[in-house]
C-alpha positions in Angstrom: -61.2 -70.3 -6.5 -61.0 -67.0 -5.7 -58.8 -65.1 -3.9 -61.2 -64.4 -1.2 -62.3 -68.2 -0.7 -59.0 -69.2 -0.7 -57.8 -66.7 2.2 -61.1 -68.2 3.9 -59.9 -71.7 3.5 -56.3 -71.1 4.8 -58.1 -69.5 7.9 -60.0 -72.3 8.4 -56.9 -74.7 8.4 -55.0 -73.1 10.0 -57.5 -72.9 12.7 -57.7 -76.7 12.8 -54.3 -77.3 12.5 -53.1 -74.8 15.1 -54.1 -76.8 18.3 -53.1 -80.0 16.9 -49.6 -78.8 18.2 -48.3 -78.9 14.7 -43.9 -78.7 14.5 -43.3 -75.0 14.4 -41.6 -75.3 11.1 -44.1 -76.7 9.5 -46.6 -73.6 11.1 -44.0 -71.2 9.3 -43.9 -72.9 5.9 -47.8 -73.1 6.0 -48.0 -69.2 7.1 -45.7 -68.3 4.5 -48.2 -70.3 2.2 -50.6 -68.5 3.1 -49.0 -65.2 2.7 -48.2 -66.3 -1.2 -52.1 -67.2 -1.6 -53.0 -64.0 -0.4 -50.5 -61.8 -1.8 -52.5 -60.3 -4.6 -55.4 -59.0 -2.6 -55.7 -55.5 -2.1 -53.7 -52.0 -2.4 -49.9 -52.1 -0.9 -49.6 -50.6 2.7 -46.0 -50.3 2.4 -44.9 -46.6 1.4 -42.7 -46.6 -1.6 -39.0 -47.5 -0.7 -35.7 -47.9 -1.1 -35.6 -47.8 3.1 -31.9 -46.2 4.1 -30.6 -47.2 7.6 -26.7 -47.1 9.0 -24.9 -50.1 9.5 -25.2 -51.2 13.0 -28.4 -49.0 14.1 -32.1 -49.5 13.6 -34.7 -49.3 11.8 -38.4 -49.6 11.7 -39.7 -50.3 8.2 -43.3 -48.2 8.4 -46.7 -49.3 7.2 -49.9 -47.4 5.9 -52.2 -48.7 8.4 -53.5 -46.5 11.2 -54.7 -49.8 12.9 -54.1 -53.1 12.2 -57.4 -55.6 12.3 -55.5 -59.3 11.8 -55.1 -62.6 12.3 -51.4 -62.8 11.2 -49.0 -59.7 10.2 -46.7 -61.8 8.3 -43.3 -60.0 7.7 -40.6 -61.9 4.9 -37.7 -61.6 3.7 -36.1 -62.2 -0.1 -32.2 -63.6 0.7 -30.5 -64.7 -2.1 -34.0 -65.6 -4.3 -34.9 -67.1 -1.3 -38.5 -65.5 0.5 -37.9 -66.0 4.5 -40.4 -65.3 7.2 -38.4 -63.4 9.7 -41.4 -63.0 11.7 -45.0 -63.6 12.6 -47.4 -61.9 14.7 -50.4 -63.3 15.9 -53.0 -63.0 18.9 -51.3 -65.8 20.5 -47.9 -63.9 20.4 -44.6 -63.3 18.1 -43.0 -65.8 16.2 -39.2 -64.9 15.0 -37.0 -67.4 13.0 -33.8 -68.0 14.7 -31.3 -66.4 12.5 -32.9 -62.9 13.6 -34.2 -63.5 17.3 -33.3 -60.7 19.6 -33.5 -58.1 16.7 -36.8 -57.9 15.5 -40.3 -56.7 16.9 -43.6 -56.0 15.4 -45.9 -53.3 16.1 -49.1 -55.2 17.0 -51.1 -51.6 16.1 -49.8 -50.8 12.5 -47.8 -53.6 12.0 -43.9 -51.9 12.0 -41.2 -53.9 11.6 -38.0 -53.0 13.6 -35.1 -54.4 12.8 -31.4 -53.4 15.6 -27.8 -54.1 15.0 -28.4 -53.8 11.5 -26.0 -55.6 9.5 -24.8 -55.5 5.5 -27.0 -59.0 5.2 -30.2 -57.1 6.2 -30.1 -55.3 2.7 -33.1 -56.7 0.5 -36.7 -56.5 -0.1 -38.6 -57.4 3.0 -42.7 -58.2 2.5 -45.6 -57.9 4.5 -49.1 -59.7 4.7 -52.0 -59.0 7.5 -54.7 -61.1 7.4 -57.6 -60.2 8.7 -59.8 -62.1 10.5 -62.2 -63.4 8.0 -59.3 -64.1 5.6 -58.5 -61.1 3.7 -54.8 -60.4 3.1 -53.5 -56.9 2.8 -49.6 -57.1 1.2 -46.7 -54.4 0.6 -43.2 -54.9 -0.4 -40.3 -52.7 0.2 -36.4 -52.4 -0.1 -34.3 -52.0 2.7 -30.9 -50.6 2.1 -28.3 -51.4 5.0 -25.8 -48.3 4.1 -21.9 -48.4 5.6 -21.0 -45.3 7.3 -19.6 -42.3 5.0 -15.8 -42.3 6.1 -12.1 -42.0 4.8 -12.7 -39.2 2.7 -9.7 -38.5 1.0 -7.9 -36.6 -2.5 -5.3 -37.6 -4.4 -3.5 -36.4 -7.0 -1.3 -37.8 -9.9 1.3 -35.0 -9.3 2.4 -33.1 -6.4 2.9 -29.7 -8.4 1.7 -28.6 -11.8 2.3 -26.2 -14.7 0.1 -23.9 -15.9 -1.3 -24.8 -19.4 0.8 -27.3 -19.9 -0.1 -29.8 -16.9 -3.1 -32.2 -16.9 -4.1 -33.0 -13.4 -6.1 -35.6 -12.8 -7.7 -35.7 -8.6 -9.2 -38.9 -7.4 -11.4 -38.9 -4.3 -11.9 -42.2 -2.6 -14.5 -42.7 0.7 -16.0 -45.6 2.1 -19.4 -46.4 2.8 -22.5 -47.4 0.6 -24.5 -46.4 -2.3 -22.2 -42.6 -2.6 -22.5 -40.2 -4.5 -19.3 -37.1 -5.1 -19.2 -33.9 -5.1 -16.8 -31.8 -6.2 -16.2 -28.1 -4.4 -13.8 -24.7 -5.1 -13.8 -23.0 -1.9 -17.4 -22.6 -1.3 -18.5 -23.3 -4.8 -19.1 -26.7 -6.8 -17.3 -27.3 -9.7 -18.9 -27.5 -12.7 -17.5 -29.7 -15.3 -17.6 -28.9 -19.2 -16.6 -32.0 -20.5 -13.9 -31.4 -22.7 -11.2 -29.3 -20.4 -12.8 -30.3 -16.8 -14.0 -34.2 -16.7 -15.8 -36.3 -14.2 -15.9 -39.7 -14.2 -17.4 -41.6 -11.6 -17.1 -45.1 -9.8 -19.1 -46.4 -7.0 -16.1 -45.8 -4.4 -14.4 -43.4 -6.0 -14.8 -40.2 -8.4 -11.5 -38.8 -10.6 -11.6 -35.1 -11.6 -9.8 -34.7 -15.0 -8.3 -30.9 -15.3 -6.5 -30.5 -18.6 -4.2 -27.8 -19.6 -4.7 -26.6 -16.0 -5.0 -23.0 -15.0 -3.7 -20.8 -12.2 -7.2 -20.4 -10.9 -9.0 -23.9 -11.6 -7.2 -25.2 -8.1 -6.6 -22.2 -5.7 -9.0 -23.9 -3.4 -8.8 -25.2 -0.9 -10.7 -28.1 -3.0 -13.2 -30.3 -1.2 -14.4 -33.5 -2.4 -18.2 -34.3 -0.3 -19.0 -38.1 -0.3 -22.9 -39.0 0.4 -25.6 -41.1 0.6 -29.4 -40.5 1.5 -27.9 -40.6 5.1 -24.8 -39.3 5.9 -22.4 -36.6 3.9 -18.2 -36.4 4.9 -16.1 -33.7 2.9 -12.6 -34.4 3.0 -9.8 -32.2 3.9 -9.1 -29.5 2.3 -6.7 -30.0 -0.5 -4.2 -27.9 -2.5 -2.1 -28.4 -5.6 0.4 -26.1 -6.7 -0.1 -24.7 -10.2 2.9 -23.1 -10.9 2.6 -19.9 -13.2 4.1 -17.2 -15.4 5.7 -14.6 -15.5 3.5 -12.4 -17.3 2.2 -8.8 -16.7 6.3 -7.9 -16.8 6.9 -4.5 -16.9 9.4 -1.5 -15.7 8.2 0.9 -13.6 8.3 3.8 -14.3 6.9 3.1 -17.9 7.7 6.7 -18.9 10.7 8.1 -17.4 12.0 11.7 -18.1 14.1 11.9 -21.4 17.2 13.3 -19.4 17.8 11.8 -16.0 20.9 13.9 -13.9 23.7 12.4 -12.6 23.8 11.7 -8.9 19.9 12.1 -8.8 17.7 9.6 -7.2 16.7 7.6 -9.7 16.0 4.0 -10.4 14.3 1.5 -12.5 12.6 -1.5 -11.2 10.8 -4.8 -12.9 7.8 -6.8 -11.4 5.6 -9.5 -12.9 3.0 -11.9 -12.2 4.4 -15.4 -11.3 4.7 -18.2 -8.6 7.6 -19.2 -7.8 9.1 -15.4 -8.1 10.8 -14.4 -10.9 14.3 -14.2 -11.3 15.1 -10.5 -13.6 18.1 -10.0 -15.3 18.6 -6.3 -17.1 19.7 -5.6 -20.4 21.0 -2.3 -22.0 20.1 -2.7 -25.4 20.7 -6.3 -26.4 23.6 -6.5 -23.9 23.1 -8.2 -20.6 24.0 -6.3 -17.4 25.6 -7.7 -14.4 22.9 -6.8 -12.2 20.3 -8.9 -10.4 17.3 -8.8 -8.6 14.0 -6.6 -9.6 15.8 -3.1 -8.9 18.1 -1.3 -11.7 20.0 2.0 -9.6 21.0 4.5 -11.3 24.5 4.1 -9.9 24.7 0.7 -11.8 23.6 1.9 -14.5 26.2 4.4 -14.8 28.5 2.0 -14.3 27.6 0.4 -18.3 28.1 4.3 -19.6 25.5 6.7 -20.6 24.2 5.4 -23.6 21.1 6.1 -25.4 20.3 2.5 -25.9 17.1 1.2 -24.2 16.7 -0.5 -20.8 14.3 -3.7 -20.4 14.2 -6.6 -17.5 13.3 -10.2 -18.6 11.8 -12.2 -15.9 12.6 -15.8 -15.4 10.1 -18.6 -13.7 12.6 -21.6 -12.9 10.0 -23.9 -12.6 8.1 -23.5 -15.9 11.1 -22.4 -17.9 9.4 -19.4 -19.1 11.2 -16.1 -19.7 9.6 -13.0 -20.9 11.2 -9.7 -21.6 9.1 -6.4 -20.7 8.9 -2.9 -22.6 11.8 -1.3 -22.9 12.3 2.3 -21.8 15.2 4.8 -22.8 16.1 8.0 -20.8 19.8 9.7 -21.4 21.9 9.6 -18.2 23.3 13.6 -18.3 25.7 14.8 -16.1 25.1 18.2 -14.5 26.9 21.2 -15.7 29.5 22.9 -13.2 32.2 24.6 -13.1 32.1 27.3 -16.0 34.7 30.2 -16.0 34.8 32.6 -18.6 38.7 33.3 -19.7 39.6 37.3 -21.4 42.4 39.1 -21.8 45.1 39.4 -19.5 46.7 42.6 -20.8 45.5 46.6 -21.0 42.6 46.9 -23.6 42.9 50.3 -25.0 39.6 51.2 -27.4 40.5 51.7 -31.3 43.5 49.8 -30.6 43.4 46.5 -28.9 41.0 43.8 -29.5 39.8 40.6 -27.0 39.0 37.1 -27.3 36.8 35.6 -24.3 36.2 31.8 -23.9 33.6 30.1 -22.0 34.3 26.5 -20.5 32.7 23.9 -17.9 34.7 21.9 -15.8 32.0 19.0 -15.7 29.0 18.1 -17.6 27.7 17.6 -21.0 27.2 21.9 -22.7 24.2 21.8 -25.7 23.6 25.1 -25.9 25.7 28.2 -25.0 24.3 32.0 -25.0 26.3 35.3 -24.7 25.2 38.4 -23.0 26.4 42.1 -22.4 24.7 43.5 -19.3 22.0 41.4 -19.2 21.6 41.8 -23.1 21.6 38.9 -25.4 24.7 39.5 -28.2 24.6 38.7 -31.9 27.4 38.9 -34.4 28.4 42.3 -36.2 31.0 43.3 -38.5 33.4 43.6 -35.1 31.8 40.5 -33.3 32.5 37.2 -34.3 31.5 33.8 -32.7 33.1 30.0 -32.6 31.1 27.7 -34.5 29.8 26.2 -31.1 30.0 29.3 -29.7 32.5 28.8 -27.1 34.3 31.7 -27.7 34.2 35.4 -28.9 36.4 37.4 -30.9 35.9 41.9 -30.6 38.3 43.8 -33.6 38.6 46.4 -32.9 37.2 47.3 -29.5 35.4 50.8 -28.4 34.4 52.3 -25.6 31.6 50.6 -25.7 32.7 47.1 -25.2 33.5 48.0 -21.7 30.5 46.0 -18.9 29.8 43.0 -18.0 29.7 39.6 -19.8 27.8 36.8 -19.2 28.1 33.1 -20.7 25.2 31.2 -20.0 25.7 27.2 -20.5 22.8 24.7 -20.4 21.6 21.0 -21.1 18.7 19.5 -20.5 19.3 18.6 -16.8 20.3 22.0 -15.7 21.9 25.6 -16.6 25.1 27.2 -15.1 26.9 30.7 -16.0 30.0 33.1 -15.3 30.8 36.2 -16.1 33.6 38.7 -16.7 34.1 42.4 -16.5 35.6 44.2 -19.3 37.7 47.1 -19.0 38.1 48.6 -22.2 40.7 52.1 -21.7 39.8 55.1 -23.5 39.5 59.2 -23.7 39.9 61.1 -22.2 37.2 62.9 -24.9 36.4 66.6 -25.7 36.2 68.2 -21.8 33.3 70.5 -20.9 33.2 72.6 -18.6 30.1 73.7 -16.3 30.1 77.1 -15.1 28.9 80.9 -15.6 30.4 82.9 -17.9 29.6 86.3 -16.4 30.0 86.9 -12.6 29.5 90.4 -10.1 32.7 90.8 -8.3 33.0 89.1 -5.1 30.1 86.4 -6.0 31.7 83.0 -5.8 32.3 81.1 -8.9 33.0 76.9 -9.5 34.0 76.1 -12.5 33.9 72.1 -13.2 35.0 69.9 -15.6 34.6 66.8 -17.2 35.3 64.4 -19.5 35.0 60.7 -20.5 37.4 58.9 -19.8 38.4 55.2 -18.9 40.6 55.4 -16.2 39.3 58.9 -15.3 41.7 61.5 -16.4 43.3 64.0 -14.9 42.5 67.6 -14.7 45.0 70.9 -15.2 43.9 74.4 -15.1 45.2 77.1 -17.0 44.4 80.7 -16.7 44.8 83.2 -19.7 47.3 80.5 -21.1 49.5 80.0 -17.4 49.2 76.7 -15.7 47.9 77.4 -12.4 48.0 75.3 -9.4 44.9 73.6 -9.7 44.5 70.1 -10.6 41.2 68.5 -10.0 38.4 68.9 -11.9 36.9 72.1 -9.7 38.2 75.8 -10.6 37.3 77.8 -7.3 37.1 81.4 -7.3 35.8 82.8 -4.6 36.1 86.7 -4.5 36.4 86.9 -8.2 38.0 90.9 -9.2 37.9 92.4 -12.6 41.6 91.0 -13.1 40.1 87.2 -12.5 38.1 88.0 -16.0 40.0 85.8 -19.2 39.7 82.6 -20.5 40.0 79.5 -18.6 41.5 76.2 -20.3 40.8 72.7 -18.9 43.1 69.9 -19.8 42.3 66.4 -19.6 45.0 63.8 -20.2 44.4 59.7 -19.7 47.7 58.2 -18.1 46.9 54.9 -19.8 46.0 56.4 -23.0 48.3 59.1 -23.5 45.7 61.3 -24.5 45.1 64.9 -24.1 41.9 67.1 -24.6 41.5 70.7 -23.7 38.6 72.7 -23.5 38.3 76.7 -23.0 35.9 78.2 -20.9 35.9 82.7 -20.7 34.9 84.2 -17.8 34.0 88.0 -17.1 33.6 89.8 -13.9 31.7 92.6 -13.8 29.5 94.7 -11.3 29.6 96.8 -7.9 32.4 98.3 -5.6 32.2 99.5 -2.4 34.4 101.9 -1.0 34.2 102.8 2.6 34.8 106.3 4.3 38.0 107.4 5.6 36.8 109.1 8.7 37.7 108.1 11.9 35.6 106.2 14.6 33.4 104.4 12.0 32.3 101.2 11.3 32.3 99.2 8.0 28.7 98.5 7.9 28.5 100.4 4.6 25.7 102.8 5.7 28.7 105.8 6.1 29.8 104.2 2.6 29.8 106.2 -0.2 28.8 104.1 -3.5 31.1 104.7 -7.0 30.2 103.2 -10.2 33.7 103.2 -12.8 32.0 104.0 -16.3 33.4 105.2 -19.1 36.5 106.3 -16.7 34.3 108.8 -14.7 33.2 108.4 -10.9 30.2 109.1 -10.0 28.8 109.6 -6.0 26.0 107.9 -5.8 26.1 108.5 -1.6 22.7 106.4 -0.5 19.9 108.4 1.0 
């Protein structure tokens, strides 16, 4: 028997039995039988499933039929291996089984089945048979999945905190719902597992993310777990796990300090490190731990540990990771400024050719590395008379000469500063042979000034003699206001140094020559010279040279 004839025979049978008042249960069984008979006829009229719907809500199972020409539209539900007719639509009305009454409807135009108030047990396979008045049957099958709403998405960790490169962190995400898929997100970026350090283990209601040798950046987050099915997506609350790390990047600032640091200057060392929790710092002078806590080492503390030339370094320790990392070492020298520089010299009277002098230069504070001696601004060098101490702290001049008079300067220096002091040395000498400045010939009645000078320290005292006879003149100047013939002769300057006790002399010869005016003794004449006679003495003969 062909499918077509089977359908027609079935329809004839329905027409025969339906008016007879057949028992509804028997009628349903028969309809179910009919649907089975026609199941193989035609192409599926249901879209490819599954169809997902949310528990407690409504769903409509749609067909691919625009307008159904039917004698019966039959919807069956395969429940626990048994096919149950849940609804049949005929021209005379809709028949629904007891379990679905009030929850099922069939659209008479296209055969859509609508279920309301979905329950978990509504999940399963649904089939449709549309039997035409001619007895032809079109069928289709689909699956309905009643999904429990996605909720209670929670992340839990196997540990409250982790240690970088040491801990294996297992994050477990659980959720409620049906047909769940899980996604892990770090901030806004999906976490990509590599199957080695980062791996995933999926279960029906949970997802487990394992992070081996955890890094500080792995769980910076916030971390989210997203649970989803085809209808809903829910995200967990943000999750953060503290990953303790460090210390690393331990450095000292300044990394290249000056080689020499002045005492009392505004200088310190600071130590820093990347660490969570923040590192605890200790400082070392060479291998000796210094009594200083904190990231800053002040110059005051450094000075308390002496002014050694050893290296300085810090060590950073993380109390959680129990790691201690040293910094690179830096080196410098704490040096005190030179101050209180002073020269000490002779306190007795110094005489050239007879005395010697010892000059010593010292500072009251500071480390002196170099010493230089200058005289009148020019550098001094050793000589047969000038000898320096090996450390240049003193100098000896033996025997003093007049050239040793002057300003002596001692310059002290170290890498952080310089200081100096000066000493004025007075070497008494002389007087040396005097010199007399003045004319050797002069006209009578013309003023004459003779100037005597002699190099001497202290300045010499002067005495003048005329033709061997001591005069009253005691200064460097000998002045003759109106010389006459009798002023001609030798003038001797004697220079005397009261300190050295030396006396030096110089003789100067002066000749007075020239004209004499004799005025007339005639009464009532003035001495204008107009009535005077000019006489010149020559070879003891007087000539009258009366002017015209």
